[in-house]
C-alpha positions in Angstrom: 113.8 115.5 89.9 114.2 111.9 91.1 111.1 110.9 93.1 110.6 107.8 95.3 107.4 106.2 96.5 108.2 103.6 99.2 105.7 101.0 100.4 104.2 102.0 103.7 105.3 99.8 106.6 103.2 101.1 109.4 100.8 98.5 110.9 98.0 97.7 108.5 98.7 100.8 106.4 97.5 99.8 102.9 97.5 103.3 101.3 100.2 104.4 98.9 101.2 108.0 98.3 100.6 108.1 94.6 98.1 106.5 92.2 99.3 105.4 88.7 97.4 108.4 87.3 99.5 110.6 89.6 102.6 108.8 88.5 101.8 109.6 84.9 101.4 113.3 85.6 105.0 113.4 87.0 106.7 111.2 84.5 105.2 113.0 81.5 106.9 116.2 82.9 110.2 114.5 82.6 110.7 113.5 86.3 112.2 110.1 87.1 109.9 108.1 89.4 110.8 105.0 91.4 108.1 103.0 93.1 108.8 100.1 95.5 107.5 96.8 94.4 103.9 96.1 95.5 103.6 99.6 97.1 100.2 100.1 95.5 98.9 96.6 95.8 97.1 97.2 99.1 95.2 100.1 97.4 94.3 98.0 94.4 97.1 99.3 92.1 99.5 96.6 90.8 103.1 97.3 89.7 102.1 97.0 86.0 100.0 100.1 86.2 102.9 102.1 87.5 105.2 100.8 84.8 102.6 101.7 82.2 102.6 105.2 83.7 106.4 105.5 83.2 107.6 104.6 86.6 110.4 102.2 87.4 109.9 99.5 90.0 112.5 98.8 92.7 112.4 95.7 94.9 113.4 97.2 98.2 112.6 100.3 100.3 116.4 100.8 100.8 116.8 101.3 97.0 113.9 103.7 96.8 115.4 105.9 99.6 118.9 105.7 98.1 117.9 106.9 94.7 115.3 109.6 95.4 115.8 113.3 95.9 112.1 113.6 97.0 110.2 110.9 98.9 106.5 111.0 98.7 104.7 109.0 101.5 101.4 108.7 103.3 102.5 108.3 106.9 105.4 109.6 108.9 108.6 107.6 108.7 108.9 105.0 111.5 112.0 103.8 113.2 113.2 101.3 110.6 113.2 104.1 108.0 115.1 106.7 110.0 118.6 105.5 108.9 117.5 105.4 105.2 116.9 109.2 105.1 119.7 111.3 103.7 120.8 114.8 104.6 119.0 117.3 102.4 116.5 114.7 101.2 113.0 116.1 100.8 110.2 114.2 102.5 106.6 115.1 101.6 104.1 113.3 103.8 102.0 113.5 107.0 104.3 114.0 109.9 102.2 115.1 112.9 105.5 116.0 114.7 103.8 117.6 117.8 102.4 114.2 118.8 105.8 112.3 118.9 109.0 113.9 120.0 111.3 111.0 119.0 110.3 111.5 115.3 111.1 115.2 115.6 114.6 114.5 116.9 115.2 111.8 114.3 114.4 114.1 111.4 116.5 116.8 112.9 119.4 114.4 113.3 119.0 113.2 109.7 118.9 116.9 108.5 116.1 116.1 106.1 113.7 118.6 104.6 110.4 117.7 106.1 107.3 119.2 104.4 104.2 118.1 106.2 100.9 117.7 104.5 99.0 118.6 107.6 100.4 122.2 107.9 100.1 123.3 104.3 97.6 126.1 104.9 95.6 128.3 102.6 95.0 132.0 103.4 91.5 131.2 104.8 93.1 128.9 107.3 91.9 125.7 105.6 94.3 122.7 105.3 93.9 121.3 101.7 96.1 118.2 102.2 94.5 117.3 105.5 90.9 117.7 104.2 90.6 114.5 102.1 91.8 112.2 104.9 89.8 114.2 107.5 86.7 113.6 105.4 87.4 109.9 105.3 88.2 109.7 109.0 85.1 111.7 110.0 82.9 109.4 108.1 84.7 106.3 109.3 84.4 107.5 113.0 80.7 106.9 112.8 81.1 103.6 110.9 83.5 102.3 113.4 81.7 103.8 116.4 78.5 102.1 115.4 80.2 98.8 115.1 81.9 99.0 118.5 78.6 99.9 120.1 77.5 96.4 119.5 77.4 94.3 122.7 79.7 91.5 121.4 82.4 94.2 121.0 81.8 95.5 124.5 79.6 98.4 123.6 76.3 99.5 125.0 74.3 97.4 122.5 72.7 100.5 121.0 71.6 100.8 117.3 72.4 104.4 116.4 69.3 104.8 114.2 66.9 103.2 116.7 63.7 101.6 115.4 60.1 102.6 115.5 59.2 102.8 119.2 62.8 103.0 120.4 64.7 106.2 120.5 67.8 106.6 118.4 71.3 106.6 119.9 73.0 109.8 120.9 76.2 111.0 119.3 78.4 113.8 120.7 80.9 115.4 118.4 83.7 117.6 119.8 84.7 119.9 117.0 82.9 121.4 114.0 85.6 121.3 111.4 86.0 118.9 108.5 86.1 115.7 110.7 83.2 116.8 112.9 81.1 117.9 109.9 81.6 114.6 108.1 80.9 112.6 111.2 77.7 114.6 111.9 76.5 113.9 108.3 77.0 110.2 108.7 75.5 110.0 112.1 72.5 112.1 111.1 72.0 109.9 108.0 71.8 106.9 110.2 69.1 108.6 112.2 71.0 109.2 115.4 70.5 112.2 117.7 73.6 114.3 117.1 75.1 117.2 119.2 78.0 119.1 117.8 80.3 121.3 120.1 82.6 124.0 118.9 84.1 127.2 120.2 83.5 129.2 117.0 80.1 130.9 116.9 80.3 131.6 113.2 81.0 127.9 112.6 78.1 126.9 114.8 75.8 129.3 112.9 76.9 127.8 109.6 76.4 124.2 110.9 73.0 125.1 112.3 72.0 126.3 108.8 73.2 123.3 106.8 72.7 120.3 109.1 69.5 118.3 109.2 67.0 118.7 112.0 68.5 115.8 114.1 71.8 117.7 114.5 72.0 120.3 117.3 74.8 122.8 117.8 76.1 123.8 121.2 78.9 126.1 122.3 81.9 124.2 123.6 83.0 124.7 127.2 83.8 122.3 130.1 80.4 122.5 131.6 78.6 121.6 128.4 81.1 118.8 127.7 80.4 117.4 131.2 76.7 117.7 130.6 76.5 115.9 127.2 79.0 113.1 127.9 76.5 111.7 130.5 73.9 110.9 127.8 76.1 110.1 124.8 76.4 106.6 123.4 79.1 107.5 121.0 81.6 110.4 121.4 83.8 111.6 118.5 86.9 113.7 119.2 87.4 115.9 116.2 89.5 118.8 117.5 92.5 120.1 115.5 95.0 122.9 116.1 97.2 122.9 113.0 100.6 121.5 113.7 100.1 121.5 117.5 99.1 118.9 120.1 95.3 118.6 120.5 93.9 119.8 123.8 92.5 117.3 126.3 88.8 118.1 126.4 87.8 114.9 128.1 89.8 113.9 131.2 90.3 110.6 132.9 88.0 111.5 135.8 85.2 112.4 133.3 84.9 108.7 132.3 83.0 108.0 135.5 80.2 110.2 134.2 79.7 108.1 131.1 77.4 105.1 130.7 79.1 101.7 130.7 79.7 100.7 127.1 80.0 104.2 125.7 82.3 104.3 122.7 85.0 107.0 122.3 86.5 107.6 118.8 89.4 110.0 119.0 90.2 111.1 115.5 92.7 113.6 116.9 94.9 110.8 118.3 97.6 111.4 115.6 98.0 114.9 117.0 98.2 113.6 120.6 94.4 113.1 121.1 91.7 115.3 122.6 90.7 112.6 125.2 93.2 112.1 128.0 92.9 108.4 128.2 93.4 107.8 124.5 96.6 106.3 123.1 97.3 105.3 119.5 96.0 101.8 118.5 96.1 99.9 115.3 93.6 98.3 112.9 94.9 95.0 114.1 94.0 95.8 117.7 91.8 98.9 117.5 90.2 99.3 121.0 90.9 99.1 124.7 88.6 99.6 127.7 89.1 102.0 130.7 86.3 102.3 133.3 83.9 100.3 131.1 84.3 102.9 128.3 85.4 101.6 124.9 88.3 103.6 123.3 88.9 103.4 119.6 92.1 105.3 118.8 93.5 104.1 115.5 95.9 106.7 114.3 95.6 105.9 110.5 91.9 105.3 110.2 91.8 106.0 106.4 94.2 103.1 105.9 91.3 100.7 106.3 89.7 102.0 103.1 92.9 102.4 101.0 91.4 102.5 97.6 89.2 105.5 98.4 91.8 107.1 100.5 94.7 106.8 98.0 92.7 108.4 95.2 91.5 111.2 97.5 94.9 111.9 98.8 96.6 111.9 95.4 93.9 114.3 94.1 94.9 116.8 96.8 98.7 116.3 97.0 99.6 116.0 93.3 99.5 119.7 92.3 101.9 120.5 95.2 104.2 117.5 94.4 104.4 118.7 90.8 105.5 122.2 92.0 108.1 120.7 94.2 109.4 118.5 91.5 109.4 121.2 88.8 111.0 124.0 90.8 112.8 122.3 93.7 111.6 122.8 97.3 113.1 126.2 97.9 111.7 127.9 94.8 108.3 126.1 95.1 108.0 127.4 98.7 109.0 130.9 97.8 106.3 130.9 95.0 103.6 129.2 97.1 102.9 130.6 100.6 100.6 127.6 101.6 103.4 125.2 100.6 105.9 127.2 102.6 103.7 126.7 105.7 104.2 122.9 105.2 107.9 123.2 106.1 108.4 121.8 109.6 112.1 120.8 109.8 114.9 122.0 107.6 118.6 121.1 107.9 118.3 119.9 111.4 116.2 122.9 112.6 112.6 123.2 113.6 111.0 125.9 111.4 107.3 125.5 112.4 106.6 127.3 115.7 104.0 124.9 117.1 106.3 121.9 116.8 109.0 123.7 118.8 106.5 124.8 121.4 105.2 121.3 121.8 108.5 120.1 123.1 110.2 123.3 124.3 112.7 123.0 121.5 114.4 126.0 119.6 112.5 127.3 116.6 113.8 129.4 113.7 111.7 131.3 111.1 111.6 129.4 107.9 112.4 132.4 105.8 116.2 132.2 106.6 116.3 128.9 104.7 114.6 130.2 101.6 117.2 132.8 100.5 
């Protein structure tokens, strides 16, 4: 198969979809790999390393899209890329369709095959291609939240770990999945007082068993959310419904109950956000303030640590990319049920139910395209 790896063009997105080590695994299987010049530079991987791994370097993004049967990316295509996508071309990347209707319509119009990392789902309900970036984002949520709690950055001026004689800061985490768990580990390690909310009692029991003593677990409902936001210094939104828009757990009117300088980090922003007042921001301009509450809503948080993120992402996606390249997308999805779950748009039609429901658009079962 002919595979293309374009350079990411989203604001301050320094990740690349494939490391040179991943490139070698594809080329040694006989696949032709084209990488856009300097695509890996932001992650610390120069063109020479891709050439040594058997890839060919192309100077422009247009040439990569024109040659490739399968495009492997990190983030969803943005408007300048739409016209480059060909009918029947396979795109393997994060899409998060349910958070942005224009992207959904654009991919339907282009009649591309859109296989989304974030909806590849194992039988136990886990999301293997979302996990590594969720781990990074969860840990970064505390790192960034702690920074923006500093007074010069308009935060409350609270040190999360406190010092002897001064109580530590309070962190509230909405969601006990991968993001929430990693955020709790980081916050607890700093010495903060952490409260985790989730609607799954089995998950809360597990977290209560494995988390340190400064992490408390509480069942998530509106009354408890309203109670704990009043005392929190840092609130992390870590809610995920696979392929669907995140629910708004914190509304605009709840901001008045928060202390001035409270920091909100909505990791769910790339799925629409679980905080009503959040809107996507960039690493270049990461925060805004509403009602004296600092909002950090960067939609590609792992892009700030691209070396770590690129290696972690390739480790997870490469086995699936190899299957797609070796077998073609239809046969690979027939043979691999989790990979089939990743199909969101095929030949102009939505084939992932939650995406159709998000916008009231028609949906067709994916099976009819795998005959």
